C-alpha positions in Angstrom: 0.0 0.0 0.0 1.2 3.6 -0.7 0.3 6.6 1.3 -0.8 9.7 -0.5 -2.0 13.2 0.5 -4.9 15.1 -1.1 -5.6 18.7 -0.4 -9.2 20.0 -0.2 -11.2 22.8 1.3 -11.7 22.1 5.0 -15.4 22.5 4.8 -15.6 19.2 2.8 -14.0 17.2 5.7 -17.2 15.7 7.1 -18.5 14.7 3.7 -15.1 13.1 2.8 -15.1 11.0 6.0 -18.6 9.8 5.2 -18.4 9.4 1.4 -14.7 9.6 0.4 -13.1 12.0 -2.1 -15.2 12.6 -5.2 -13.5 12.5 -8.6 -13.9 16.3 -9.2 -10.7 17.0 -11.2 -9.9 16.3 -14.8 -6.7 14.6 -15.8 -4.6 15.1 -18.9 -6.5 12.4 -20.8 -9.9 13.7 -19.9 -10.4 11.2 -17.0 -12.0 12.3 -13.8 -10.1 11.7 -10.6 -8.2 13.0 -7.6 -4.8 14.8 -7.5 -2.5 13.7 -4.7 1.1 13.9 -3.5 3.1 11.0 -2.0 4.2 11.3 1.6 7.8 12.5 1.4 10.4 13.0 4.1 10.0 16.8 3.7 6.7 18.2 5.1 7.1 21.2 2.8 7.5 19.1 -0.4 4.6 16.8 0.6 2.3 19.8 1.0 3.9 22.1 -1.6 0.6 22.7 -3.5 -1.1 24.5 -0.6 -0.4 28.1 -1.6 -1.1 27.5 -5.2 -4.4 25.8 -4.5 -5.4 28.6 -2.2 -5.4 30.9 -5.2 -8.2 28.8 -6.6 -9.9 27.7 -3.4 -10.2 30.7 -1.0 -10.4 29.6 2.6 -8.7 27.0 4.7 -7.4 23.8 3.2 -7.1 20.5 4.9 -4.9 17.4 4.2 -6.6 14.1 3.5 -4.4 11.1 4.1 -5.4 8.2 1.8 -4.0 4.8 1.1 -4.2 2.9 -2.2 -2.7 -0.4 -3.3 0.8 -0.6 -4.8 -0.6 -1.7 -8.2 -3.3 1.0 -8.5 -3.0 2.6 -12.0 -2.2 6.3 -11.7 -0.6 9.1 -13.7 2.5 10.9 -12.4 4.6 13.8 -13.6 5.3 17.5 -13.4 2.3 19.7 -13.8 3.5 21.2 -17.1 4.7 17.9 -18.7 3.1 14.8 -20.2 2.4 12.4 -17.3 3.5 8.8 -17.2 0.9 6.1 -16.5 2.2 3.5 -14.1 1.3 1.6 -10.8 1.1 3.8 -7.7 4.2 2.3 -6.1 6.2 3.2 -9.2 4.7 6.8 -9.2 5.7 7.3 -5.6 9.3 6.1 -6.3 9.6 8.5 -9.3 8.6 11.5 -7.2 10.9 10.5 -4.3 13.9 10.0 -6.7 13.4 13.2 -8.6 16.2 15.7 -8.2 13.6 18.4 -7.7 10.1 17.1 -6.7 8.5 20.6 -6.8 5.6 20.7 -9.3 5.1 16.9 -9.3 1.6 15.4 -8.8 0.0 12.0 -8.9 -3.5 11.7 -10.4 -5.7 8.8 -9.3 -8.2 8.4 -12.2 -11.2 7.6 -10.0 -12.9 8.6 -6.8 -11.3 7.7 -3.4 -13.6 5.6 -1.2 -14.3 6.4 2.4 -12.5 3.1 3.3 -9.3 4.4 1.7 -9.3 7.6 3.8 -7.1 7.3 6.8 -7.6 10.7 8.4 -8.2 14.3 7.7 -5.8 16.8 9.4 -4.9 20.5 9.4 -2.0 21.7 7.3 0.1 24.9 7.4 -1.7 27.4 5.1 1.4 29.4 4.0 3.5 26.5 2.7 4.7 25.9 -0.8 5.0 28.0 -4.0 2.6 30.1 -6.0 2.2 30.3 -9.8 5.2 28.0 -10.3 8.2 26.7 -8.5 11.0 29.3 -8.2 8.5 32.1 -8.7 9.4 33.7 -5.3 10.2 37.3 -5.9 10.0 37.1 -9.7 8.1 39.7 -11.5 5.2 37.7 -13.2 4.7 37.8 -17.0 1.2 38.9 -17.8 1.1 37.8 -21.5 -1.7 35.4 -22.5 0.7 32.6 -22.9 1.9 32.7 -19.3 -1.4 33.4 -17.5 -4.2 30.8 -17.9 -7.7 31.9 -18.6 -9.6 32.2 -15.3 -6.6 32.8 -13.1 -7.7 34.6 -10.0 -7.0 38.4 -9.9 -5.6 38.4 -13.4 -7.4 41.6 -14.4 -5.8 43.5 -11.5 -2.5 42.0 -12.2 -2.5 43.1 -15.9 -3.5 46.6 -14.9 -0.5 46.8 -12.6 1.9 45.0 -14.9 1.2 45.6 -18.6 2.8 43.2 -21.0 6.1 44.9 -21.8 9.8 44.2 -21.9 11.5 44.2 -18.5 13.8 47.1 -17.8 17.5 46.8 -17.0 18.2 45.3 -13.6 18.7 47.9 -10.9 21.2 47.8 -8.0 20.0 47.2 -4.5 20.6 50.8 -3.4 18.5 52.0 -6.4 15.7 49.6 -5.5 15.7 50.6 -1.9 15.6 54.2 -2.9 12.6 53.4 -5.1 10.9 51.7 -2.2 11.3 54.6 0.2 10.2 57.1 -2.3 7.4 55.1 -3.9 4.3 57.1 -4.7 2.2 54.2 -5.9 1.7 50.5 -5.0 3.0 49.7 -8.5 6.3 51.3 -7.7 6.6 49.3 -4.4 5.8 46.0 -6.2 8.3 46.7 -9.0 11.0 47.4 -6.5 10.2 44.3 -4.5 10.4 42.1 -7.6 13.7 43.6 -8.4 15.0 42.8 -4.9 13.8 39.2 -5.1 15.7 38.6 -8.4 18.8 37.4 -6.5 19.8 36.0 -3.1 20.8 38.7 -0.7 20.8 39.8 3.0 19.5 42.8 4.9 15.8 41.7 5.2 15.4 44.0 8.2 15.4 46.9 5.8 12.0 45.7 4.5 10.4 45.5 7.9 8.5 48.8 7.4 6.5 47.1 4.6 5.1 44.4 6.9 2.2 46.6 7.9 1.5 48.0 4.4 -2.2 48.6 3.9 -2.2 46.9 0.4 -2.4 43.1 0.8 -0.7 42.6 -2.6 2.4 44.3 -1.2 2.5 42.1 1.9 2.0 39.0 -0.3 4.8 39.9 -2.7 7.0 40.8 0.3 6.4 37.3 1.8 7.5 35.7 -1.5 10.5 38.0 -2.0 11.8 37.2 1.5 12.3 33.6 0.3 15.4 34.8 -1.6 16.8 36.6 1.5 19.3 35.0 3.8 19.4 34.9 7.6 17.2 35.0 10.7 15.7 38.5 10.0 14.2 37.1 6.8 12.7 34.1 8.6 11.3 36.2 11.4 9.7 38.7 9.0 8.1 35.9 7.0 6.7 34.5 10.2 5.3 37.9 11.2 3.7 38.3 7.8 2.2 34.8 7.9 0.7 35.3 11.4 -1.5 38.0 9.9 -1.8 36.6 6.4 -5.2 38.1 5.2 -3.8 37.9 1.7 -3.6 34.1 1.7 
């Protein structure tokens, strides 16, 4: 038997305990089923899809631990590549052996019965990546090829970031000066994305933005701090997460 984790809105928990996980999702071959991740040694990698899924499912997510047989036919692969059809045990091994498991998913092309549900538990709501792995602090591209139809908040994002060529990379002093003198939210976001483009220290310099009134600024700041080194960056991210109304 293999252990998998499915993420779902917490308000479905009672129904799942009673009836199992419905085959709500569509796989690459048009099949209906359930997306899961294997239980990995890393809690973060196991639950890496939380932040991305919260863009599409506002509210609190819960983790559903399920168990299926080793020879259960599933599809496995990275979200933007053609999946491989294989037994569940093989799929779990492929994810565990991947050099970078971020973005991988396992698709069970059927519903999960109540008897296969082991338990439903809470999960950290600020864990994982958004948009795509390695997107932390990167200025998003707003062209139609990069943003899927129906993406949450896409109209606001395109108003703030028109589809245009990126400007020459600014130095950190230039970006900090832009932050301190920013007259608009767009100026703040542009400077933050510039700061997140490379690994650096000095996260305490961004502390004044933790209480910014615009939730987009606090959200981007949280992502940008992923590329900062040291304890101040970790503490500032924890502070932002403790009051994460933007999640």
